[in-house]
KOLPA-5439 format. One record per residue (C-alpha): residue in one letter; residue number from 1; x negated, y, z negated. Coordinates in Angstrom, 1 decimal. Layout:
REM residues N
("a"; NUM; (X; Y; Z)),
...
//
This chain:
REM residues 285
("m"; 1; (-3.8; 23.1; -0.5)),
("g"; 2; (-5.8; 19.6; 0.6)),
("k"; 3; (-3.8; 18.3; 3.8)),
("i"; 4; (-1.7; 14.6; 4.3)),
("v"; 5; (-3.3; 13.4; 7.6)),
("e"; 6; (-1.1; 10.0; 7.1)),
("v"; 7; (0.4; 8.3; 6.3)),
("m"; 8; (0.9; 4.6; 6.3)),
("g"; 9; (2.6; 1.5; 4.8)),
("v"; 10; (0.7; -2.4; 5.8)),
("g"; 11; (0.5; -5.3; 4.7)),
("h"; 12; (-2.3; -6.9; 2.3)),
("n"; 13; (-2.3; -11.1; 2.7)),
("p"; 14; (-4.9; -12.7; 2.3)),
("f"; 15; (-5.6; -15.5; 4.5)),
("l"; 16; (-4.2; -12.6; 7.9)),
("p"; 17; (-8.5; -11.8; 8.1)),
("r"; 18; (-8.7; -16.4; 8.8)),
("l"; 19; (-5.9; -17.2; 11.3)),
("f"; 20; (-7.3; -13.3; 12.6)),
("q"; 21; (-10.6; -15.1; 13.6)),
("d"; 22; (-8.4; -18.1; 15.3)),
("a"; 23; (-4.6; -16.1; 16.3)),
("e"; 24; (-4.0; -17.7; 19.6)),
("r"; 25; (-3.9; -21.5; 17.6)),
("y"; 26; (-0.6; -19.0; 15.4)),
("p"; 27; (2.7; -18.1; 16.4)),
("g"; 28; (3.7; -14.4; 16.3)),
("i"; 29; (-0.7; -13.6; 14.7)),
("p"; 30; (-2.0; -11.7; 18.1)),
("h"; 31; (1.0; -9.6; 17.7)),
("l"; 32; (-0.7; -8.4; 14.4)),
("k"; 33; (-3.6; -8.4; 15.2)),
("e"; 34; (-2.9; -5.7; 17.9)),
("r"; 35; (-0.6; -3.9; 15.7)),
("y"; 36; (-3.4; -3.3; 12.9)),
("a"; 37; (-5.6; -2.4; 15.8)),
("e"; 38; (-2.7; -0.1; 16.8)),
("f"; 39; (-2.9; 1.1; 13.1)),
("r"; 40; (-6.8; 2.1; 12.9)),
("q"; 41; (-6.4; 4.0; 15.7)),
("k"; 42; (-4.5; 6.0; 14.0)),
("l"; 43; (-6.1; 6.1; 10.9)),
("a"; 44; (-9.9; 7.5; 13.2)),
("d"; 45; (-7.4; 9.6; 15.0)),
("a"; 46; (-6.2; 11.8; 11.7)),
("r"; 47; (-9.5; 12.0; 11.0)),
("p"; 48; (-9.7; 12.1; 6.5)),
("d"; 49; (-12.2; 13.0; 4.7)),
("v"; 50; (-10.7; 10.7; 2.0)),
("l"; 51; (-8.6; 7.4; 1.3)),
("f"; 52; (-6.0; 7.4; -1.5)),
("c"; 53; (-5.3; 3.4; -1.6)),
("i"; 54; (-2.3; 2.5; -3.2)),
("s"; 55; (-0.6; -1.3; -3.9)),
("h"; 56; (-1.3; -3.7; -7.1)),
("d"; 57; (-3.9; -6.0; -8.7)),
("h"; 58; (-2.5; -9.5; -8.5)),
("l"; 59; (-3.7; -9.8; -12.5)),
("n"; 60; (-7.6; -9.8; -11.8)),
("q"; 61; (-8.4; -6.5; -13.7)),
("f"; 62; (-4.7; -5.6; -15.7)),
("f"; 63; (-3.1; -8.5; -17.3)),
("m"; 64; (-0.1; -9.3; -19.6)),
("d"; 65; (-1.5; -7.9; -22.5)),
("n"; 66; (-2.6; -4.8; -20.9)),
("m"; 67; (-0.6; -3.7; -17.8)),
("p"; 68; (0.0; -0.3; -17.0)),
("a"; 69; (2.7; 0.6; -14.8)),
("f"; 70; (0.6; 2.8; -12.5)),
("a"; 71; (-3.7; 3.2; -12.8)),
("l"; 72; (-5.8; 5.3; -10.9)),
("g"; 73; (-9.2; 4.3; -10.8)),
("k"; 74; (-12.1; 6.5; -10.0)),
("a"; 75; (-15.7; 4.6; -9.9)),
("p"; 76; (-18.3; 6.1; -8.2)),
("v"; 77; (-18.0; 3.0; -6.0)),
("a"; 78; (-14.8; 0.7; -4.8)),
("e"; 79; (-16.0; -3.1; -4.1)),
("g"; 80; (-14.1; -6.7; -4.0)),
("p"; 81; (-12.5; -8.3; -3.8)),
("f"; 82; (-12.7; -10.6; -7.0)),
("n"; 83; (-15.2; -14.0; -6.7)),
("y"; 84; (-12.1; -16.1; -5.8)),
("q"; 85; (-11.0; -14.5; -3.4)),
("e"; 86; (-13.8; -14.1; -0.6)),
("g"; 87; (-14.8; -18.1; -1.4)),
("q"; 88; (-11.5; -19.8; -1.6)),
("l"; 89; (-8.9; -16.8; 0.5)),
("g"; 90; (-12.2; -15.7; 3.0)),
("v"; 91; (-11.3; -12.0; 1.8)),
("p"; 92; (-14.3; -10.8; 3.2)),
("q"; 93; (-16.5; -7.5; 1.0)),
("y"; 94; (-16.1; -4.0; 0.9)),
("r"; 95; (-17.9; -1.8; -0.4)),
("a"; 96; (-17.1; 1.7; -0.1)),
("r"; 97; (-18.0; 5.1; -2.1)),
("g"; 98; (-15.6; 6.3; -4.9)),
("d"; 99; (-14.3; 10.4; -4.8)),
("v"; 100; (-14.4; 10.8; -8.8)),
("q"; 101; (-13.5; 14.3; -7.8)),
("v"; 102; (-10.2; 13.6; -5.9)),
("a"; 103; (-9.6; 10.8; -8.7)),
("k"; 104; (-9.9; 13.4; -11.3)),
("g"; 105; (-8.1; 16.4; -9.3)),
("i"; 106; (-5.2; 13.3; -8.8)),
("l"; 107; (-5.3; 12.7; -12.2)),
("v"; 108; (-5.0; 15.9; -14.7)),
("g"; 109; (-1.7; 17.3; -11.9)),
("g"; 110; (-0.7; 13.9; -11.8)),
("l"; 111; (-0.4; 14.1; -16.3)),
("q"; 112; (0.8; 17.7; -15.9)),
("r"; 113; (3.4; 17.3; -13.5)),
("g"; 114; (4.8; 14.2; -15.4)),
("i"; 115; (3.0; 10.9; -14.2)),
("d"; 116; (1.9; 9.1; -17.4)),
("f"; 117; (-1.3; 8.1; -15.3)),
("a"; 118; (-3.6; 5.2; -16.9)),
("y"; 119; (-7.1; 5.0; -15.8)),
("s"; 120; (-10.4; 3.4; -14.5)),
("d"; 121; (-13.5; 4.3; -14.2)),
("e"; 122; (-14.5; 0.7; -13.9)),
("f"; 123; (-11.9; -0.8; -11.1)),
("r"; 124; (-12.3; -3.1; -8.4)),
("i"; 125; (-10.7; -3.4; -5.8)),
("d"; 126; (-8.6; -6.6; -5.1)),
("h"; 127; (-7.2; -8.7; -1.2)),
("a"; 128; (-4.4; -5.7; -1.6)),
("y"; 129; (-6.8; -3.3; -1.0)),
("c"; 130; (-10.3; -5.5; 0.7)),
("v"; 131; (-7.2; -6.5; 3.6)),
("p"; 132; (-6.0; -3.7; 4.8)),
("l"; 133; (-9.3; -2.0; 4.5)),
("t"; 134; (-11.0; -4.6; 6.7)),
("f"; 135; (-8.9; -4.2; 9.6)),
("l"; 136; (-7.6; -0.4; 8.9)),
("r"; 137; (-11.4; 1.6; 8.3)),
("p"; 138; (-13.7; -1.9; 8.7)),
("e"; 139; (-16.6; 0.8; 8.4)),
("m"; 140; (-16.7; 1.4; 5.0)),
("d"; 141; (-17.5; 4.9; 5.6)),
("l"; 142; (-14.9; 7.2; 3.6)),
("p"; 143; (-14.3; 7.4; 0.4)),
("i"; 144; (-11.6; 4.8; -1.6)),
("v"; 145; (-9.3; 6.6; -4.6)),
("p"; 146; (-7.5; 3.0; -5.6)),
("l"; 147; (-4.0; 3.8; -7.1)),
("s"; 148; (-2.8; 0.7; -8.8)),
("v"; 149; (1.8; 0.1; -9.3)),
("n"; 150; (2.6; -2.4; -11.5)),
("c"; 151; (4.6; -5.2; -9.5)),
("m"; 152; (4.3; -8.8; -11.8)),
("p"; 153; (5.3; -9.2; -14.8)),
("p"; 154; (8.0; -7.0; -16.8)),
("p"; 155; (9.7; -4.4; -17.3)),
("l"; 156; (8.7; -3.0; -14.1)),
("p"; 157; (9.0; 0.3; -12.5)),
("t"; 158; (12.0; 0.8; -10.8)),
("a"; 159; (12.0; 2.4; -7.7)),
("a"; 160; (13.7; 5.5; -8.3)),
("r"; 161; (9.9; 6.2; -11.3)),
("c"; 162; (8.3; 4.9; -7.7)),
("y"; 163; (9.6; 7.5; -5.2)),
("e"; 164; (9.6; 9.6; -8.3)),
("v"; 165; (5.8; 9.4; -8.1)),
("g"; 166; (5.0; 9.3; -5.2)),
("q"; 167; (6.3; 13.2; -4.5)),
("k"; 168; (4.9; 14.8; -7.0)),
("l"; 169; (1.6; 13.2; -5.2)),
("r"; 170; (2.8; 14.9; -2.5)),
("a"; 171; (2.7; 18.2; -4.6)),
("v"; 172; (-0.8; 17.4; -5.8)),
("i"; 173; (-2.5; 16.4; -3.2)),
("q"; 174; (-1.2; 20.2; -1.3)),
("e"; 175; (-1.4; 22.4; -3.6)),
("d"; 176; (-4.2; 20.9; -6.7)),
("l"; 177; (-7.2; 19.6; -4.5)),
("p"; 178; (-9.2; 21.3; -2.4)),
("a"; 179; (-7.8; 23.4; 1.1)),
("d"; 180; (-10.7; 20.9; 3.4)),
("c"; 181; (-9.8; 17.8; 1.7)),
("r"; 182; (-7.8; 15.4; 4.3)),
("v"; 183; (-6.4; 13.1; 2.8)),
("a"; 184; (-4.7; 10.0; 4.6)),
("v"; 185; (-2.6; 7.8; 2.8)),
("i"; 186; (-2.5; 4.1; 3.0)),
("a"; 187; (0.3; 1.9; 0.9)),
("s"; 188; (-0.5; -2.0; 1.0)),
("g"; 189; (2.9; -4.1; -0.2)),
("h"; 190; (5.4; -6.8; 0.5)),
("l"; 191; (8.5; -6.6; 2.1)),
("g"; 192; (9.3; -10.8; 1.2)),
("i"; 193; (7.3; -13.5; -0.2)),
("d"; 194; (7.6; -16.0; -2.5)),
("l"; 195; (4.6; -16.7; -4.1)),
("g"; 196; (3.7; -20.1; -4.9)),
("g"; 197; (6.9; -20.8; -4.4)),
("p"; 198; (8.8; -23.4; -1.6)),
("k"; 199; (9.1; -20.5; 1.0)),
("i"; 200; (5.9; -19.1; 0.9)),
("m"; 201; (4.8; -20.6; 4.6)),
("n"; 202; (8.1; -21.2; 6.1)),
("g"; 203; (7.5; -17.7; 8.3)),
("p"; 204; (10.5; -14.9; 6.5)),
("m"; 205; (11.6; -15.1; 3.6)),
("d"; 206; (14.5; -13.3; 4.6)),
("a"; 207; (14.7; -11.6; 7.8)),
("e"; 208; (18.0; -9.9; 7.2)),
("w"; 209; (16.2; -8.2; 3.7)),
("e"; 210; (13.5; -7.4; 5.6)),
("t"; 211; (15.1; -6.4; 8.8)),
("h"; 212; (17.0; -4.2; 6.4)),
("v"; 213; (15.2; -2.4; 4.8)),
("t"; 214; (12.6; -1.8; 7.8)),
("d"; 215; (15.1; 0.3; 9.2)),
("l"; 216; (16.3; 2.4; 6.2)),
("i"; 217; (12.3; 4.0; 6.1)),
("r"; 218; (13.2; 3.8; 9.5)),
("l"; 219; (16.3; 6.6; 9.1)),
("g"; 220; (14.9; 8.2; 5.5)),
("e"; 221; (17.6; 6.2; 4.2)),
("v"; 222; (16.0; 6.6; 0.4)),
("e"; 223; (19.3; 6.6; -1.9)),
("t"; 224; (20.0; 3.7; -0.3)),
("l"; 225; (16.9; 2.3; 0.0)),
("i"; 226; (16.4; 3.1; -4.0)),
("r"; 227; (20.4; 2.2; -4.9)),
("e"; 228; (19.6; -2.0; -3.5)),
("s"; 229; (16.0; -2.8; -4.1)),
("t"; 230; (16.9; -3.5; -7.9)),
("p"; 231; (14.8; -6.7; -9.4)),
("e"; 232; (17.5; -9.2; -8.3)),
("r"; 233; (18.1; -8.3; -4.9)),
("f"; 234; (14.5; -8.7; -4.6)),
("m"; 235; (14.1; -11.6; -6.9)),
("s"; 236; (17.2; -13.2; -3.9)),
("v"; 237; (14.3; -13.1; -1.5)),
("g"; 238; (11.1; -14.1; -3.6)),
("n"; 239; (9.6; -14.1; -6.2)),
("y"; 240; (7.5; -11.4; -5.4)),
("t"; 241; (8.6; -8.7; -2.9)),
("f"; 242; (8.7; -6.8; -6.1)),
("g"; 243; (5.2; -5.3; -4.0)),
("f"; 244; (8.0; -3.6; -1.9)),
("v"; 245; (8.1; -1.0; -4.5)),
("d"; 246; (4.8; 0.2; -3.4)),
("y"; 247; (6.5; 1.3; 0.7)),
("i"; 248; (9.2; 3.3; -1.4)),
("l"; 249; (6.3; 5.8; -3.2)),
("v"; 250; (4.4; 6.2; 0.3)),
("m"; 251; (8.4; 7.4; 1.2)),
("g"; 252; (7.3; 10.0; -1.4)),
("m"; 253; (4.3; 10.6; -0.2)),
("a"; 254; (5.7; 11.2; 3.4)),
("g"; 255; (8.5; 14.3; 2.1)),
("g"; 256; (11.5; 10.6; 2.5)),
("r"; 257; (11.6; 12.1; 6.0)),
("p"; 258; (12.5; 9.1; 9.2)),
("a"; 259; (9.3; 7.2; 10.0)),
("v"; 260; (7.4; 7.4; 12.6)),
("h"; 261; (7.0; 4.3; 13.1)),
("a"; 262; (8.8; 1.4; 11.8)),
("e"; 263; (8.8; -2.4; 12.0)),
("a"; 264; (8.9; -5.8; 10.9)),
("a"; 265; (6.5; -8.3; 12.2)),
("f"; 266; (7.3; -11.7; 11.9)),
("s"; 267; (5.4; -14.6; 12.2)),
("c"; 268; (4.6; -17.7; 11.5)),
("f"; 269; (3.3; -17.1; 8.4)),
("q"; 270; (4.9; -14.0; 6.3)),
("t"; 271; (6.7; -11.0; 7.6)),
("q"; 272; (4.1; -7.7; 7.9)),
("g"; 273; (5.5; -4.3; 7.9)),
("f"; 274; (3.7; -1.3; 9.2)),
("f"; 275; (5.3; 1.6; 8.8)),
("s"; 276; (4.0; 5.3; 9.9)),
("w"; 277; (4.6; 8.8; 8.8)),
("g"; 278; (2.3; 11.0; 10.7)),
("p"; 279; (0.7; 13.9; 9.8)),
("q"; 280; (2.3; 14.8; 6.3)),
("e"; 281; (2.5; 18.8; 8.4)),
("e"; 282; (5.0; 17.4; 10.6)),
("a"; 283; (8.1; 17.9; 7.5)),
("a"; 284; (8.3; 21.0; 8.0)),
("k"; 285; (9.3; 21.0; 11.9)),
//
């Protein structure tokens, strides 16, 4: 039986690496930098063997004509970002090993449990993975297994389905992977965002929504969270808020229990979520 030694969720705003270089100039950014440093230590303390990273592709390797709901990367190397994300956005390069055997184990176990995975042997990680990994594991010394959840073009997987997939992935890791395999789960999504829209540079998209859903995660109120996470509600916050379902999926991987740490960190830019559930063994206490 594999072990889930940490479950956490963070954001992936592509401008953060540049903002962090001169953090004191921007309200709220020093706190974000401090919080990422704390989560980096949480991850180090967990001593994982592999990082299972959940986020979404921004129409870089998947497009409207070929958009899987859930796509698993099992390439031997996890590297990115795409050229324009590095050059225009300033996202640092990230390159680590992929863990092909763990990826295959998750793929086979997931299919057996009813997850209709797509998969890619040429999966390239974009800024949704590179930004959090740069802050959480800059050493690039741990192998990566990435999972992409479609959060862009409809039709989109429901919040209920994302939570169900998270539950099944938890079972795969705990029941199918080798007993000495220590897995840390990192989800990277959004609380609220208006991609290219009028609210993108104006701080919180919807402070009431962002605080409310953060409280639901803190309390482990899964049913309420799923019920309220509708496409209509997401769109009322911002046109790309559907990336919130990455956090719902990872709640499934944490067994639906209350988060140890749940925070909507407001700043002059975009609100960043910080969530941690700690070791999966805690769920049995």
